[in-house]
C-alpha positions in Angstrom: -38.4 -18.4 11.3 -40.4 -16.9 14.1 -42.1 -13.6 13.5 -40.0 -12.1 16.4 -36.6 -13.3 15.2 -34.4 -11.4 13.0 -30.8 -12.1 11.5 -28.0 -11.0 13.7 -26.9 -8.5 11.2 -29.4 -6.6 9.2 -29.2 -4.4 6.2 -32.3 -2.4 7.0 -33.9 0.0 4.6 -37.5 0.7 4.6 -40.4 0.9 2.3 -44.1 1.8 1.7 -46.5 3.0 -0.8 -47.3 6.2 -2.4 -50.6 7.7 -1.4 -52.6 6.1 -4.1 -56.1 6.8 -2.6 -55.1 10.3 -1.3 -56.2 13.6 -2.7 -54.2 14.9 -5.5 -52.1 17.9 -4.2 -50.7 20.6 -6.5 -49.5 24.2 -6.3 -51.8 26.7 -8.0 -49.2 29.6 -8.2 -48.3 32.1 -5.6 -50.9 34.7 -4.4 -50.4 38.1 -6.0 -47.2 39.6 -4.8 -47.4 42.9 -2.7 -44.1 44.7 -1.8 -40.6 43.5 -1.8 -39.6 40.2 -0.6 -36.7 40.2 1.7 -33.8 37.9 0.7 -33.2 36.9 4.3 -33.8 34.0 6.5 -35.1 34.1 10.1 -33.5 30.7 11.0 -29.8 30.3 10.4 -29.0 27.6 12.9 -29.7 23.7 12.3 -33.0 22.3 13.8 -32.9 21.8 17.5 -30.1 24.3 18.3 -31.9 27.6 18.6 -35.5 27.6 18.2 -37.2 31.0 16.7 -40.5 32.2 18.2 -43.1 32.0 15.5 -46.6 33.6 15.5 -49.1 31.3 13.9 -52.7 32.6 14.2 -55.6 30.3 13.3 -56.5 30.3 9.6 -59.0 32.6 8.2 -61.5 31.7 5.4 -64.2 29.7 7.1 -63.3 26.2 5.9 -64.8 23.3 7.9 -61.5 21.5 8.0 -59.8 24.5 9.6 -59.3 22.8 13.0 -57.7 19.7 11.5 -55.6 21.7 9.3 -54.4 24.1 12.2 -53.6 21.0 14.4 -51.6 19.2 11.7 -49.7 22.4 10.8 -48.8 23.2 14.4 -47.6 19.7 15.1 -45.5 19.6 11.9 -43.9 22.9 12.8 -43.3 21.7 16.4 -41.7 18.4 15.3 -39.3 20.3 13.0 -37.2 21.6 16.0 -36.9 25.0 14.2 -39.6 27.0 16.0 -41.3 27.7 19.2 -45.0 28.4 18.5 -46.7 31.4 20.4 -49.7 30.2 22.3 -52.9 31.3 20.2 -54.6 32.6 23.4 -51.7 35.1 23.9 -52.3 36.8 20.6 -53.4 40.5 20.7 -54.5 40.6 17.1 -58.3 40.2 16.6 -59.4 36.9 15.2 -60.1 37.0 11.6 -57.5 39.6 10.7 -56.4 39.5 7.1 -53.2 37.7 6.1 -51.8 39.9 3.3 -49.5 43.0 3.8 -51.4 46.0 5.0 -54.2 43.9 6.4 -52.6 43.4 9.9 -50.2 45.2 12.2 -46.6 44.0 12.7 -46.7 45.5 16.2 -49.4 43.1 17.3 -46.7 40.5 17.0 -43.4 42.2 17.8 -45.0 43.1 21.1 -45.2 39.3 21.8 -41.6 38.8 21.0 -42.2 36.8 17.8 -39.5 37.6 15.0 -41.3 35.4 12.5 -45.1 35.2 11.5 -47.0 32.8 9.3 -50.5 33.7 8.4 -52.9 31.3 6.6 -56.3 31.2 4.8 -58.1 28.0 4.2 -61.4 27.9 2.1 -63.7 25.1 0.7 -64.4 25.8 -2.9 -67.0 24.3 -5.4 -66.1 21.0 -6.7 -64.9 19.6 -3.5 -61.5 21.4 -3.5 -59.6 22.8 -0.5 -57.7 26.1 -1.2 -55.0 27.5 1.1 -52.7 30.5 1.0 -49.7 30.9 3.4 -47.8 34.2 3.9 -44.5 34.3 5.9 -43.1 37.4 7.4 -40.0 38.8 9.1 -41.7 40.7 11.9 -38.7 42.8 13.0 -37.9 43.8 9.5 -41.6 44.4 8.6 -41.0 42.4 5.5 -42.7 39.5 3.7 -40.5 36.5 3.3 -42.7 34.7 0.8 -46.3 33.6 -0.2 -47.7 30.7 -1.9 -51.0 28.9 -2.5 -52.0 25.4 -2.7 -55.1 23.2 -3.6 -56.1 19.7 -2.8 -59.0 17.7 -4.4 -61.2 16.0 -1.8 -60.6 18.6 0.8 -57.6 16.8 2.2 -56.7 19.2 5.1 -53.8 17.0 6.4 -52.2 17.1 2.9 -52.6 20.8 2.6 -51.2 21.2 6.2 -48.1 19.4 5.3 -47.5 21.4 2.2 -48.1 24.8 4.2 -45.6 23.6 6.9 -42.9 22.8 4.4 -43.5 26.2 2.7 -43.1 28.0 6.1 -39.7 26.1 6.9 -38.6 26.9 3.3 -39.2 30.6 4.0 -37.6 30.6 7.3 -34.6 28.6 6.5 -34.1 28.3 2.8 -34.8 24.5 2.8 -38.2 22.9 2.8 -39.2 20.8 5.6 -39.7 17.0 5.5 -43.4 16.9 5.8 -44.1 15.8 2.2 -42.6 12.3 2.8 -43.7 8.9 4.0 -42.0 6.1 5.9 -41.9 2.5 4.6 -42.0 0.2 7.7 -42.3 -3.4 8.8 -45.2 -3.7 11.1 -47.0 -6.3 13.1 -50.1 -4.6 13.4 -52.2 -7.5 11.8 -50.3 -10.3 13.9 -47.7 -10.8 11.2 -45.0 -8.6 9.8 -46.2 -6.9 6.7 -44.9 -3.9 4.9 -46.8 -0.6 5.2 -46.4 3.1 4.4 -47.2 5.9 6.8 -47.2 9.6 6.6 -44.4 11.6 8.3 -46.5 12.4 11.3 -47.7 8.8 11.8 -51.1 9.0 10.2 -52.5 7.1 7.2 -51.0 3.6 7.7 -51.4 1.8 4.4 -50.6 -1.9 3.7 -48.3 -2.8 1.0 -48.3 -6.5 1.5 -51.0 -8.9 2.9 -49.2 -12.1 2.9 -49.7 -13.4 6.4 -46.0 -14.2 6.7 -42.8 -12.2 7.7 -41.9 -9.1 5.5 -39.0 -7.0 6.5 -36.4 -4.6 5.4 -38.3 -2.3 3.1 -36.5 0.2 0.7 -37.9 2.9 -1.5 -36.6 3.1 -5.0 -35.1 6.6 -5.9 -38.4 7.5 -7.8 -40.6 6.4 -4.8 -42.6 4.1 -7.3 -41.3 1.0 -5.9 -40.4 -0.8 -2.6 -38.0 -3.7 -2.3 -38.3 -5.8 0.7 -37.6 -9.4 2.1 -40.4 -11.6 2.5 -41.0 -15.3 3.6 -44.1 -15.9 1.7 -42.4 -18.9 -0.1 -40.8 -20.3 2.9 -37.3 -18.7 2.1 -36.0 -15.2 2.7 -36.6 -14.0 -0.9 -36.4 -10.4 -2.4 -39.5 -8.8 -3.7 -40.4 -5.5 -5.4 -43.7 -4.0 -5.0 -44.8 -1.7 -7.8 -46.9 0.9 -5.9 -48.7 2.4 -8.8 -50.3 -0.8 -10.0 -50.1 -3.0 -6.9 -48.1 -5.7 -8.5 -45.5 -7.5 -6.5 -42.6 -9.4 -8.1 -40.3 -12.0 -6.4 -37.1 -10.7 -7.9 -34.4 -12.9 -6.1 -35.2 -16.4 -4.9 -31.8 -18.0 -4.8 -31.0 -20.6 -2.3 -30.2 -19.1 1.2 -30.8 -15.6 2.1 -31.8 -12.7 -0.3 -31.9 -9.8 2.0 -31.0 -6.2 2.8 -31.6 -4.7 -0.6 -30.3 -1.2 -1.6 -31.3 0.7 -4.7 -28.5 2.3 -6.7 -29.3 6.1 -7.1 -30.1 5.6 -10.8 -32.7 2.8 -9.9 -31.5 0.2 -12.4 -29.8 -2.1 -10.0 -30.0 -3.3 -6.4 -27.3 -4.6 -4.1 -28.3 -7.3 -1.7 -26.9 -10.1 0.6 -26.8 -13.5 -0.9 -25.5 -16.6 0.9 -24.1 -18.3 -2.2 -21.9 -21.1 -1.1 -22.9 -20.8 2.5 -21.2 -17.5 3.2 -23.1 -14.1 3.0 -21.7 -11.8 0.6 -22.9 -8.7 -1.3 -24.0 -9.0 -5.0 -25.8 -6.6 -7.5 -28.7 -7.7 -9.5 -30.8 -6.0 -12.2 -33.8 -4.2 -10.6 -36.2 -5.3 -13.4 -35.2 -8.9 -14.1 -33.3 -10.1 -11.1 -30.4 -11.2 -13.1 -27.1 -11.3 -11.2 -24.7 -8.6 -12.2 -21.7 -8.6 -10.0 -20.3 -9.9 -6.7 -19.0 -7.1 -4.5 -17.4 -8.8 -1.7 -15.6 -12.0 -1.2 -13.8 -11.8 2.0 -13.6 -14.3 4.9 -16.6 -13.7 7.3 -20.1 -12.2 6.7 -20.6 -9.1 4.4 -24.1 -7.6 4.7 -26.3 -4.6 4.6 -25.1 -2.7 1.5 -25.9 1.0 0.9 -24.9 3.1 -2.0 -23.7 6.5 -1.7 -25.8 9.3 -3.0 -23.7 9.7 -6.1 -23.6 5.9 -6.6 -19.7 5.8 -6.6 -19.4 4.0 -3.2 -21.0 1.3 -1.3 -21.1 0.9 2.4 -21.6 -2.3 4.2 -21.0 -4.3 7.3 -18.3 -6.9 7.6 -16.9 -9.4 10.1 -13.6 -9.7 8.1 -11.7 -8.0 11.1 -13.2 -10.3 13.6 -16.3 -8.1 14.6 -19.1 -6.5 12.8 -17.8 -3.1 11.5 -18.7 -0.6 8.9 -16.7 -0.6 5.6 -16.8 1.6 2.5 -15.7 0.5 -0.9 -15.9 1.6 -4.5 -19.1 0.7 -6.1 -17.6 -2.4 -7.7 -16.3 -3.5 -4.4 -12.8 -2.6 -4.8 -10.6 -0.6 -2.2 -12.7 -1.5 0.8 -11.5 0.3 4.0 -12.8 0.3 7.5 -14.7 3.3 8.9 -15.7 2.4 12.4 -13.2 1.5 15.1 -15.2 2.2 18.2 -17.2 -0.7 19.7 -17.3 -4.3 18.6 -20.7 -4.4 17.0 -21.6 -1.9 14.4 -24.2 -2.4 11.6 -26.9 -0.9 9.3 -25.0 2.0 7.6 -26.9 4.6 5.7 -25.6 7.5 3.7 -26.3 11.2 4.5 -27.8 12.8 1.2 -24.6 14.9 1.0 -22.5 11.8 0.9 -20.1 12.8 3.7 -21.2 10.9 6.6 -23.0 7.6 7.6 -25.5 6.9 10.4 -25.3 3.3 11.8 -26.3 1.2 14.7 -23.8 0.3 17.5 -24.3 -2.0 20.4 -23.0 -1.0 23.8 -25.4 -2.8 26.0 -28.4 -1.4 24.1 -28.5 -0.6 20.4 -28.0 3.0 19.7 -27.7 5.3 16.7 -24.3 7.0 15.9 -23.0 9.2 13.0 -19.5 9.1 11.6 -17.8 10.9 8.8 -16.9 8.7 5.8 -13.2 9.1 6.6 -14.0 7.5 10.1 -13.6 10.9 11.9 -16.2 12.9 14.0 -18.0 10.0 15.7 -21.3 11.3 17.2 -23.6 9.4 19.4 -27.3 10.4 19.0 -29.1 8.1 21.5 -28.1 6.8 24.9 -30.0 5.1 27.8 -33.3 5.2 26.2 -34.1 1.7 25.1 -33.0 0.1 21.8 -32.7 2.5 18.8 -32.2 0.8 15.5 -32.8 1.1 11.6 -31.5 4.6 11.0 -32.7 6.4 7.9 -32.0 10.0 6.7 -34.5 12.7 5.8 -34.2 13.8 2.3 -33.0 17.1 3.5 -30.3 15.5 5.6 -31.3 17.5 8.8 -32.9 14.5 10.6 -32.3 10.8 11.3 -35.4 8.6 11.8 -35.1 5.3 13.7 -37.2 2.7 15.4 -37.1 2.9 19.3 -38.7 1.0 21.9 -37.9 3.7 24.7 -41.7 4.0 25.4 -42.1 0.4 25.6 -43.2 -0.4 22.2 -41.4 0.3 18.7 -42.3 3.6 17.2 -40.7 5.8 14.7 -38.6 8.5 16.3 -36.8 11.4 14.7 -33.5 13.1 15.8 -31.6 16.2 14.7 -27.8 15.8 14.0 -26.8 16.8 17.4 -29.2 14.5 19.2 -30.7 17.4 21.2 -34.1 17.3 19.5 -35.7 13.8 19.6 -39.5 13.5 19.0 -41.8 10.6 18.4 -43.6 10.6 15.1 -45.9 7.6 15.2 -48.6 7.0 17.7 -50.9 4.1 19.0 -49.8 0.6 20.2 -46.5 0.5 18.3 -45.0 -2.2 16.3 -43.0 0.0 13.8 -39.6 -1.4 12.7 -37.2 -0.9 9.9 -38.4 2.5 8.9 -37.2 3.9 5.5 -37.7 7.4 4.7 -39.1 8.2 1.3 -37.8 10.8 -1.1 -39.8 14.0 -1.2 -43.2 13.1 -2.7 -44.9 15.1 -5.6 -48.2 15.5 -3.7 
């Protein structure tokens, strides 16, 4: 099978490794609390709808990594779609002004029209540790929304910045940002399709496989410790599982024909995948540790592929040609009571569940491939992409506020991210491209 080819219907999840060589990241407790914390949120609309102006002065503290930290922090916040950042050159507050209540003037920010403010400290400490504090404020209410401190061994400025960005979004919205995450992807960066992991913002590309063959459709396990994928190392599309903590890779299913499109059950004990037993493609479950076949979920005329378990494990979505064209169906977890969800378009594939379990993102083909979202009952169809190349392989952020996907709109495949209304779409990865099959990790305990 040529590296550029792909099955006509693909159940695409994505994978990649935990940051095994990255600095350990942990909270060291909130800074001393000063004054009441307001139980209010600045941002009340979903990301992309109405951005709030945020003051974000450069960090104080004198750490040598301050420039990298500040650049990563700003980019994370801009990617979020929640805020518009004030130009640092426009601020009237003197550089180096303190970050805690009583150490600065709210008037210096309200005069600039910034209802929200985040102030940071970054210090290098003995033992090669980077220490950060972040204080978030409601400028108009003259109130502190929250404060927290973090440390990272090895002075990992990028990791600290991601943590601080998530904390700021949490204080502004009540929900942490998606910055403490990675993507598992299939990438052709070495000349072959290998499995990699990459940070949310496109940095720290880390190989999981080095087989020199084709490896596609990675899928994170619920605990983010393993990645399942389909690989051709043995000449057949077999299912493999990579243990990210020890680096061990196990060939879990090597049945005759295809073993592809694996999806983890939320409890992690089993996988659903497509097998071509008897020549037809149907969906089965197997034990996630032994590969032992457990159940057959579909047995209809036509191809059944691309399984995806609902967040509570009670349902399974999949693609079937039983009605004459590839469409999205939802059934009970044992395959019973299957019903069709999509009725618009004649080629729909790759369903993925929203974390709340009430809607599905999928790929539809109307000329190009585009990303759509539909409620599980078939209502509320929304088109997220249109007229911008091929957009495929959707994957939800852990917070449910974004859909990531692979797009060639700039000429090469990169990971893009969209808000649920499609209004805020941003490119996450950089470089020459080659990113396909992105699967968004759970929030990682860095």
